[in-house]
N, C-alpha and C positions, 0 to 999 in steps of 0.2 A: 235365878241368873238373869232373868229378863230386865230387872231392876237394877242390876249392878252398876255402880257408879252412874246412876241415871241422871244425875245433876250435870256432869260434864257432857254427857251425850246430849242432853237437852240444850246446853249453852251452845255447843258446836252445831248442832242442828239448825237452831234459831239463827245463828250468825250466817250459816249457809243460805238459809231461806231469805235473809235480807240483803246480803251483799253479793256481788258478781264474782269477787274473787276473795277466797279466805285462804289463809295460811296458818296451819296448826303446828306449833313447833314447841321447842324446849331451851333452856339455858345451856350453855357449854357445848351445844352441838353446832358445828360450823355450817351445816347444810340448811338449816333454816335461815341463818344470816345470808347465805349465799343466794337464796331463793328470793329473800326480800331485797337484796342488792340487785338481783336481776330485774325484778319488778319496777324497782325504782329507776333504774337506768332506762328501762323501757317506757317510763311514764304511765305505768298502769297502777291504778288506784287498788288497794287491797285492805283488808282487815286481818290483823294478827292476833292470834290467840295462843299464849304461851303458857305451858304447864310444868312447872318445876325444872328440875335438872337431872343429871344422872343420879343424884343422891336423894331426890325427893319427888314425890308425886308419881312414883312408877306405876302404882296399882290404878291410879286414874287414868294414865296413858295406856296402860294395857287394855283398859275398856274401850278406849278409842280404836286402838289396833284391832281388837275383835270385832267391834262394830263396822270399821271402815274396810277391813279385810287387807290393810296394808301395814306391813311390819315395821316400817321405819318413819322418822321424821325428817323433814317436814310431810305434811299431808297438804295437797294443794287441791283446793275445789274451784272449778270455774262453773258458774251457773248451776251449782248443785252437783256437778259431777267431778269424782276424784280423778284428776290427771296424772296423779303420782307425786314424786318429790321433786328436789332441785334438779337432778339429771334431766328428767322428763320435761320439766318447765323450761330448761335451757334449749333442749331440742325443739320444742313448740316454739319458742321464740325465734331462734335461728331459722327455722323453716318458713316462718311467717303464719304457721297454722294457728298460733294463739290469738293472733288479730281476727282470724276467721271465726274461731270459737266465741270470742267476746262479742263480735258483731251479731252472731247467730242468736245469742242471749238476750238481745234488747228487745 
């Protein structure tokens, strides 16, 4: 079980280590698009990793859910920390807390 779908876990882990903001999502789901739109509007650079759709790559996404402990997409990481999904991102942007988190990670 420790190596289940390890390629996707390595890929996401590597992106999180290299980039300040990482959004992990999938096709057909409106929430990853919402998160990316919010980041674009806020002028925040991010890396996007998309894995399949509702009809494909569900096993790979299941491994991500188990690894992160987050049941839905998107998964948004800021300086290596999972902050949640699109709703949580929106709250952090509105409160100004995302700016604080980004500044702390520099």
